[in-house]
matplotlib code that plots the C-alpha trace (Angstrom):
import matplotlib.pyplot as plt

x = [0.0, 1.1, 0.3, 1.1, 1.7, 2.5, 5.8, 6.3, 9.7, 11.3, 12.7, 15.8, 17.5, 19.4, 16.1, 14.8, 17.8, 17.4, 13.6, 14.1, 16.9, 14.8, 11.6, 13.4, 14.9, 11.4, 10.5, 7.8, 8.6, 9.5, 9.9, 10.0, 9.5, 10.0, 8.9, 9.7, 7.7, 5.0, 4.6, 6.7, 5.3, 6.4, 4.9, 5.6, 5.1, 4.8, 4.3, 1.8, 0.1, 2.4, 0.7, 1.5, 2.4, 5.1, 6.6, 6.5, 8.2, 11.1, 11.4, 11.4, 13.9, 16.5, 15.6, 14.5, 11.0, 11.9, 9.8, 6.2, 4.0, 0.6, -2.4, -1.8, -4.9, -3.3, -4.7, -8.0, -8.6, -8.6, -9.5, -9.5, -7.2, -4.7, -4.4, -4.2, -3.5, -3.6, -1.7, -2.3, 1.4, 1.4, -1.7, -2.3, -5.7, -6.7, -8.7, -10.1, -10.3, -6.4, -6.2, -8.2, -6.5, -6.6, -5.2]
y = [0.0, 3.5, 6.6, 10.2, 13.1, 16.8, 17.5, 21.3, 21.2, 19.5, 22.4, 21.2, 18.1, 17.6, 17.5, 15.0, 12.7, 13.1, 12.4, 9.4, 7.9, 8.3, 6.9, 4.1, 2.9, 2.2, -1.5, -2.1, 0.8, -0.6, 2.6, 6.3, 8.8, 12.5, 15.5, 19.2, 20.8, 21.8, 21.1, 19.3, 15.8, 12.2, 9.0, 6.0, 2.4, 0.0, -3.7, -3.1, 0.0, 2.1, 4.9, 8.4, 9.2, 6.5, 7.9, 11.4, 10.2, 8.7, 12.0, 14.0, 11.8, 12.4, 15.8, 17.5, 18.3, 19.9, 17.5, 16.6, 14.4, 16.1, 15.0, 15.4, 17.0, 17.7, 14.6, 12.8, 9.5, 11.2, 9.4, 11.8, 14.0, 11.3, 10.0, 6.3, 4.1, 0.4, -1.2, -4.7, -5.5, -4.4, -6.5, -9.3, -10.2, -6.5, -7.3, -4.0, -5.2, -5.4, -1.8, -0.1, 3.0, 3.1, 6.3]
z = [0.0, -0.7, 1.3, 0.3, 2.7, 2.5, 4.2, 4.4, 6.2, 3.1, 1.1, -0.8, -2.2, 1.1, 2.9, 0.4, 1.1, 4.9, 4.8, 2.5, 4.7, 7.9, 6.5, 4.6, 7.9, 9.4, 9.5, 6.9, 4.6, 1.2, -0.8, -0.4, -3.2, -2.5, -4.5, -4.0, -6.8, -7.2, -3.5, -0.9, -0.5, 0.1, -1.1, 1.2, 0.1, 3.0, 3.4, 6.3, 7.6, 9.8, 11.8, 10.9, 14.5, 14.4, 11.2, 12.6, 15.7, 13.6, 11.7, 15.0, 16.6, 13.9, 12.5, 15.7, 14.5, 11.2, 9.2, 9.8, 7.7, 7.1, 5.1, 1.3, -0.2, -3.6, -5.4, -5.0, -3.3, 0.1, 3.3, 6.3, 4.2, 3.4, -0.1, -0.3, -3.3, -3.3, -6.1, -7.2, -7.0, -3.4, -2.5, -5.0, -3.6, -3.6, -0.5, 0.7, 4.3, 4.4, 3.2, 5.9, 7.4, 11.2, 12.7]

ax = plt.figure().add_subplot(projection="3d")
ax.plot(x, y, z, "-o")
ax.set_aspect("equal")
plt.show()
């Protein structure tokens, strides 16, 4: 499953590398894709749902609160302000019950 977040503290390529490194180190994160333009956002692919609070805690632990994951409202498919995309290669059965977001 893939979740997309706004991340306003990420302002340069150095920030992108730092955010990618921190998020990639979290158990269950399988890929991290960052984007600075047109707005700072990050797309996180994970093998199982990881709470946003846990990812923000990892970011805060290393980056001293500079980066915070926020709901990404730039593209549709919003669930409580968070864009979620389930790809068939991530979830072969495409069973919606395994894709529920619990925050």
